[in-house]
C-alpha positions in Angstrom: 15.8 -2.2 -2.7 14.7 -4.3 -5.6 11.4 -2.4 -6.2 13.0 0.9 -7.5 15.3 -1.2 -9.8 12.3 -3.1 -11.1 10.4 0.0 -11.9 13.4 1.5 -13.7 13.8 -1.8 -15.7 10.1 -1.8 -16.6 9.2 1.9 -17.2 6.0 0.9 -19.0 4.7 -1.4 -16.3 0.9 -1.0 -16.1 -0.2 -3.9 -13.8 1.6 -5.2 -10.7 0.2 -8.0 -8.5 2.2 -8.5 -5.3 -0.6 -10.3 -3.6 0.2 -12.9 -1.0 3.8 -11.7 -0.6 4.6 -11.0 3.1 5.7 -7.4 2.5 4.7 -6.2 6.0 4.8 -2.6 7.0 8.4 -2.0 5.9 7.9 -3.4 2.5 4.7 -1.4 2.1 6.5 1.8 3.0 9.3 1.0 0.5 6.7 0.3 -2.2 4.9 3.6 -1.5 8.2 5.6 -1.9 8.7 3.8 -5.2 5.1 4.5 -6.5 5.7 8.3 -6.6 8.2 7.7 -9.4 6.0 5.3 -11.4 4.2 7.1 -14.1 2.7 4.1 -16.0 1.4 1.9 -13.2 -2.4 1.8 -13.2 -3.3 -1.4 -11.2 -1.6 -2.5 -8.0 -2.8 -5.6 -6.1 -1.5 -6.0 -2.6 -4.1 -8.5 -1.2 -2.9 -10.5 1.7 0.5 -8.7 2.1 0.3 -8.2 5.9 0.7 -4.5 5.4 -0.5 -3.8 8.9 1.9 -6.3 10.6 -1.0 -8.2 12.3 0.6 -11.6 11.8 1.6 -13.3 14.0 0.3 -10.8 16.6 -2.7 -8.6 16.1 -1.5 -6.4 19.0 1.4 -5.3 16.7 -1.1 -3.5 14.3 0.5 -0.6 12.5 -1.1 1.7 9.9 2.2 3.2 8.6 2.3 1.4 5.2 -1.3 2.2 4.4 -0.7 5.8 5.3 2.4 6.0 3.1 0.5 4.4 0.2 -2.2 7.1 0.5 0.6 9.7 0.6 2.0 8.3 -2.6 -1.4 9.2 -4.3 -1.1 12.7 -3.0 2.5 12.8 -4.3 1.6 11.9 -7.8 1.1 8.2 -8.2 -1.5 7.7 -10.9 -3.1 4.4 -9.9 -6.6 3.7 -11.1 -7.0 0.5 -9.0 -5.5 -0.4 -5.7 -6.5 -3.7 -4.1 -5.8 -3.9 -0.3 -8.1 -6.7 0.7 -7.1 -9.3 3.3 -4.6 -6.9 5.1 -6.4 -6.9 8.5 -7.4 -3.3 8.1 -10.6 -3.7 10.3 -8.9 -1.6 13.0 -8.2 1.2 10.5 -10.2 4.4 11.1 -9.4 7.9 9.9 -8.5 9.0 13.4 -5.8 6.3 13.6 -4.0 7.3 10.5 -2.0 10.4 10.4 0.6 11.9 8.0 2.5 15.1 7.9 0.1 18.0 7.7 -2.7 16.2 9.4 -5.0 13.3 9.1 -5.8 11.5 5.8 -9.4 11.0 5.0 -10.3 7.9 3.0 -12.7 5.0 2.7 -11.5 1.5 3.4 -13.5 -1.3 1.9 -12.6 -4.8 2.9 -13.5 -7.4 0.2 -13.1 -11.1 -0.1 -13.1 -10.7 -3.9 -9.8 -11.2 -5.5 
């Protein structure tokens, strides 16, 4: 709920670093819905946000937040840099992520760089 209000309060926001905040899948999805309406944001850092819900159990792995973030780019988000490192995305393959209208093709590059 706070994210849409924050973007409205800061319409010229260019860089946002939410790294190491436990957003989880639901928080990632909420952020993705907000990104479509952000026209100034260019850099978004989401390192270590547990976007795949792998903590505490890796068996709970879910790609929903990552898929929604990718949909936000299709929907008009104008990001130039998106940092998704340290989100346990090693299980992410194009055939595991789907969205309305078919699969999303993308490259995932895990990095230890911050």
